[in-house]
N, C-alpha and C positions, 0 to 999 in steps of 0.2 A: 196485087200488092207486091209480088216479087219484082215486077218490072219497076215499080216505084223505088224500091230499095236499091235496085241495081243502078238506077239513074242517080240516086243520092250518092252512092259510092263513087261514081264517076266525076261528079261535079259539085257536090254539096259541101263546099268549103266555106266556113264562116270566117270572115276577115274583119278585124277590128278597125274602125274608122277614126273614132275619137273617144276619149274618156273624160268624165266630168266630176271626179271626186265623189262628194256626197250629194250632188245636185241630181235629182231624178229626172231623166228625159222622158217626155210623154209623146208630144207630136213630132213627126218626121215627115218631110216632103222634099222632093227634088224638082227644081224647075226644068221642064223638058227642053227648053230652048238652049240652055247653056250649062245644065247640070249643077246649078248652085244648090247647095245642101243647106236646109234650114232645120233647126231642132228647137223645140219649145220645152219649157219647164214650168210646172205648176207652182203656185205660191206656197211651197213648203219651206221650212227652215232646214238648212241654211239657204237663204234666197240670194241669188246673184243677178240673174237676168231671167225675164219671162220668154223672150224670143231672141234667138241668135242665128247668125250665119256661120257655118263651119268653114274656116279658111285655113288651109294647111294644118288641119287637125285642131285648130284653136277656135274658141268661141269669140265672136264679135257681136256686140249688141246690135239688134236690128229693129226698126229702121235707124234708131240712134239710141244713145244712152238715156236720154230724157224719158222716152216712152217706157223704158225698162225700170225707171225708178218707181218703187212702190209708194203710191201717194193716194190714199183714200179720200183726201180732201179735194182732189182733182181727178176722179176716176175716169172722166170722159176722154181724157187725152193721156192716160197712162194704162198700162196693162194691169189688170186685177188678178186674173188666173188664166193664163193661156192654156187652152185645152187641146185644140186641134189645128192642123195646118193643111192647106190644099193648094198646090200649084196648078193653075189651069192651063188650057191650050192657047191662051192669049197673052202669056207671059205676065200673069198677075199672081201674086201671093195672097191667099185668103187666110185670115187668122180668126179663129173662134175663141173669144175671151169670155169664159163661162164660169160664173161663181153662183151656184145654186143657193137657195135659201137654206139657212142652217149651217153653212160652211163657216163656222166661227173663226177659224184661224185665217181665213181668206178675207172675210168681209169687214169685220168690225172689232178685231182685237178682243175676242172672248165672249161677246154677246151674240147669241144666235140671231142673225138677221131674219126677218119675216119675209123679205122680198129678195129674190135673186137678182143678179146684175149680169146682163148679157150684151155683148156687141160682136158683130161680124165686120171685120175690117178688110178692105180691099187695097192692096198696095201694087202699084205699077212698078214692075221690076226693071223696066228700062230707065226709070227715073228714081227708083227707090223712094217713091212718094205716095202718101196715102191719098186715095181718090174718093173713097166713100166709106161711111160707117152706118151700119144698120143696128137698131137697138131693140127690135122685137117688142114694141110697146103694146101689141095686141095679144101677147101671150100671158097666161096666168103665172106671174113670176113667183108666186108663193109655192107653186107646184113644179114648174118647169126645171129641167136639168139638162140643157142642150149639151151634147157630148161629141159627136162626130159630124162632119159635113162634107158634101161634094157639090161642085158647081157645074151646072149644065148651061153653058153659054148659048147653045143652040135654041133653047127655050126660054132663056132669061130667068132661070130658076136656081135656087139652092135647095138641096135636100139635106135635112138634118135629123139625126136620131135624137130622141128625147126619152131616156129611160124614166124620167120623173113623171111624164105624162103617159108613158107606155104607148108611144105614138111616133109617127114620122111628121116632121114639120116641113112644109113646102113654103119657101119664101120667094115672093115675086120680087126680082131684083130691080124692076122698074118702079113699082109702086111702094115697095117696102112692106107690103102686107103679107101676113102669114096665114096659112091654113093648117089645121091639125087633122091628120088623116090616119086611118088604120088604128085608131085608138082601141086598146084592149083586144086587138085581133090576136088570133092564135100565133101569128108570126111575129108579134111585137112584145109578147109577154113571156115571163119565165115559165119553164116546165116545173110544175109543182113538185117539191121534194128533191129537186136536183141540186146537190151541193157541189161546190168546187173542192176537189180532193187533190192537193198538190204537194209534192215532196213528202208523201206519206201521211199527210194530215189534212183534215177538213179546214177550210179557210173560214174561221169564225173570229169575231171580235172579242174583247174582254168581257162583254156581257153575255157571251154565248150566242150572239146573233150571226148567222152565216152570211157571207158575202153574197149579195143578190143584185143582179142588174137586168132590167128589161132591155128592150132593143138598144143596141150599143154600136157594134161594128157595122159599117156600111161600105159599099163600093159602087162606083159608076163605071160602066164599060166606056172605052175610049170613043166609041161611036155614039155615046149618050143614049143607047137604045134600052139597056137594062140597068135597073137599080137593084143591087143585092143588099140584104139586111138580115139581122138576126139578134137575138138576145144572147148575153153571155151564158146565163143559166138555161141553155137550150142545147140541143144537139143537131138541129137541122139548119140548113142554109136555104133561104128563100130569095125570090126575086120577083120583080114586077116590071112591066114595060113602062118607061117614063111617059109615054104618051097618055097613059091612064092617070098618072099622078098630075099631069098638066091639065087634065080635063076637069074643070071646076063643077061640071054638071053631075059628076059621078058621086054617089053616096059611099059611105064606108062599106055598106053591104055590097055595092057594085064593085068597089076596089078589092074587097076581100076575095071575091070570086075570080079576080084576075091574078091573084098571087099564086106563084108556082113554087112547089117544093123541088129544090135542085138536087140536094145530096144530104146524106147523113155524114157529118164531119166531126162530131164531138164538141167539146168545149172550145170556144174561140173568143178572142177579145177584139182584134182588129183585122182589117182586110183591105185589099186593093186589087184592081184589075190591070192586066197588061194589054198591049196593043193587039194580041192574038185572042183575047177573050178569056184567058186563064184568070181565075180568081185565087189569090194567095191569102191564106188564113193562118193566124197564129194558132198554135196547139200547145198550150201550157202543160197539160198532163204528160205529154211525150217529149217536152223540151224540143219542140220541132216547129217547122213551117210546112204546112200542106199547101197543095194547090188543086183546084177543081178545073178540069178541062171543059171546053164548051159542050162536050157530050156527057157531062155529069160524072166523069170518072175522077176518083180522089187519089192523089199521089203525095208522097213526101218529097219536098225539095231539099231539106236539110234537117238533121238531128244533131243537137249539140247541147251538152249540159249547161252551157252558158246562157241558153235561151230560157231565162226565167221570167215568165209572164211577158213574152214578146207582145208589143202593144200597138205600134203605129208604123206605117210603111210609106216608102217613096220609091219610085222606079226611075233610073237614069237612062239616058238615050244610048249609053254604051252597054246596056244589058245587065245591070245589077239591081237587085232588090236591097234597099236600105231599111233598117229597122231598129227600133229601140227595144231594150229589155228593161222594163220598169220595176221588176221584182216586187210587185205590189203585195204579194202574199208573204213577203219576208219582213214587211213593216211591223213595228212594235204593236200596232193596234190589233194585229192578227196573231200575235205570239206572246200574249200575256205580258206586254210591255217590253219584251226583249227584241232588240234590233238584230235580225238575222240576215240583213242585206250583205251581199258579197261585193264590197267596194273595190274599185270605183265603178260607178255606173258607166255603161258604155253604149255606143251605137255601132252596129255592125253592117256589113254588106255581104251578099252571097250572089253568085252568078245565076242568072235565070236559065231555065232549061232551053 
């Protein structure tokens, strides 16, 4: 641990990239070809845009202003609730637009919808044009809550975390068909009794219910060999070889036997892999970012009091980790109606080791 802290003191400088007033950033990604930075925002009030490109520190609606208009009369060609972003190795931007059932403020102006609404959108960044939209018609939309995704072009698959189903969803990009795998596995479900304790308080809503999320953060190594995943209310990091996820003959029992426990990391929300196989993880209790090296050693990259619920990551070709600080635990729903957010919301970057 001393070596990790020493590394932090040498290079762990948090740099502000952009600020967004009262608009909460969630998804962050950086296109590896030209370092274009994209940031998404859920449909919370005040709503401005769902998806933006950050140019000279300013938000520009992407792919255009029309897609960013909130229009539940025409949800097929408008963003409903942009949850996650992923820039792949073929210069495409992937957008997960995910509004689970019961998300009243998102779906239908106050009435809890019984069916969620999901789409995965592929945009060619050379043309800034939408090329494909997947709608997950074979998922149980009354239960699903698609959260994060990674794209494996080598196998023609997308891997998505689904805390609602307590499972990983594997989407075939050619057929559009989904498979639900590792459902209720020890690696995809919460650790019973484990509460989030941040800023000196348990994260509980106004009814006294603790914040709980099953499998949430995920990461895919750059060689597409390993898929990392974990629940928020868990302390361990797991991985599985993607060749097993791609094998449709394997049962959940077969897959469970292939899951490896990588490291004990504590509470984590989001993660990403770099080109050297390091896995970067958010660390809310410590206001920090950790990373796990390929040999399973855990280090701190940076500690900073501004890292309040760091959530989503992107990596640029010039060696910076970009991240959002969503401050989820500061929202009124977890503070007896009081807004404890430290405005403005920001996106930061930090130099990689």
